[in-house]
N, C-alpha and C positions, 0 to 999 in steps of 0.2 A: 495467602493472598494471591501469589503468582498462580499456583495450581487452580485456584478458583476461576481466575480470569481466562486461563486457557481452556478450561472445561466449558465456560459458558459463551466464549467468543465465537461467533458465527458471521458469515459474510451477509452483510445486509445492504439491500439495493433500493429499498424504499424509505424515503425519509419525509418527516413532518416538514411543513413550509415555514420553518422559523430559524433565524439565524442563531450560530453558535456564540456563546458569550466570550468576550474577549478574554477572560482569565482562562477559560479552557483552550482556546487557541494558543494562548501563551505556554499552557502545559504541554500541548502537543509539540509546540516547536522545541521547548526543553528537552522533552523525550526524544525527538528526533537527534538533535545536538549532542545527547549523552549516549548515543549508540556506538558500540565499540567498532574499531575498523583494524585492518591489518597493520600492524607496525604503528598503530595511531596517526595514520596517514589522512584519515578523515578526507577522503576523496569526494564525498557527497555534497550535494548543495540541493536546496528545497525551495519551490516557489509554492506559497500558500495563496491560493485563489478563492476569493469570495465575491468577485463581481459576477453578477448574474449573467452578463453578455458573454463573459470569457467562459463560464461554467457551460453555457449553451454550445459555445465553440468547442470546448473539451470533450463535451457528449458526442461529438462527431469525429472523435479522434481515429476511430477504428470502425472498420465495416460493420462490426457487432461487437457486443459486449461492453460499449462504453457509454450507452444512452441514458443509462440511470444518473449519471453525473449531472445532468441538466436539473435535477431536483434535489441534490446534495447542498448544503449550505456551504461545503468548503471541499477543496481538491487539492491535494498535496501532490505536487509533480515532483518525483524524485529523480534527481539528476546525478551524474558523478563524473569525475575527471579521470580517464583512464592514464593520463600522464602522471598521476600522483599514485596509483596503485594498479597492480596487475590484476588484482581481484576486486575491482570496482564494483563488479555485478555482485558479488557476495556482500560487500560492505554497504551497497545500496539496499539490498535485500533485508539485512538485519536492521538497518535504520527504518525500513518499512515497517517491519514487525513491531518495533518499539512504537511506532506510530498508532498501529492496530492496536496493541494492548493498552497503550495510554487512552486512546478513545473509548476502549471498553471499561477502563477503570472510571471514566468520567461520565458513564452512562450514554455514551454515544455510539452509533453503529458505523462501520466502515466496511469497505470491499476494495480489493486489489484490482487494478486493470493493468494487464501486461502490456507495454508498449515497445520495448526492445524486440525486434524482429517480426514486428506486426505491421499490416499495412492499413493505410488510410483509405487509399482506393487503388485502382490498377496502376497509377503512375506515381504515387507518392506514399513513402512510408509514414507510419503513424508518428514517428519520431520527428521527422521533417516537417510534418503538418504543425505539431505542437511547438517545435523550435520556432517556425515562423509566427505562430499566434502569440508567444510569449516572448520573443525576442532573445531565445536562449543561444548564447555563443556557441560557435563550432566546436569548440574543445571539450564541451560538455556532451556526454551521452545520456539520453532520458531512458531511464529502466521502466518507470511505473507511474501511474496515477493512482493515488489512493481517494476514493470518495467518502467523504465523513459527513454525518448529519445526526438529528435526533431521530431515531429510529421510528418508523411507522409500520414496523412489522416486528413479529416476535417469532423466535425460531427456537425450538427447544435444543438444549444442549446434546450432542452426541452421547448416547449411554456408554458406558464402560465395556458393555458386551459388544457394541459395534466396532471397538477399535480393533485394528488389524494385528493382532498380536503375532500372527503368522509370519509377519514381516520383520521380526525381531529374533535374533539368533544369538546364541550364547557361545563364545569362545571361537567358534567356527561356523561358516556358512552351512545351514543345513541342520544344525543341531539347535532344535526349538528352544525358546526361552519359556520356562514354565513360571506361571504366576501363582 
């Protein structure tokens, strides 16, 4: 089951104009909260956004690459507390992929938007813009937004032949992994 999820999951940026059922959002919340973290520190926090006016604002988080959120039914803003874990970036990223895979398992599409170290405009970071928009406290860092919705596009899975096996080494770098 897991392998079939990762084989077919693709980044989806076009969504149908319909809400996500509450039960499915509950499942996404549970998946995020079940993500592993370093030493069980669970430094992540999530803001599940369904309000259309807020989705519109989040779609303007970055100069490019975030506009598709305006048509998503849900945006999951992934934050973490660096005071709880020195590897908060990794912990937040792992939680994010749990959300992506759970969305795929529910027949939903999703796409990641990098926020950390990205700009909203010349004067303000994307993180600061989101912090102000959603009243996020200063001690939390914003890692990403995940746009989620009922897909309005289909992308074929990447074929096994497209996989970059040349990037896999056996026992030491430069020794090819043969399949």
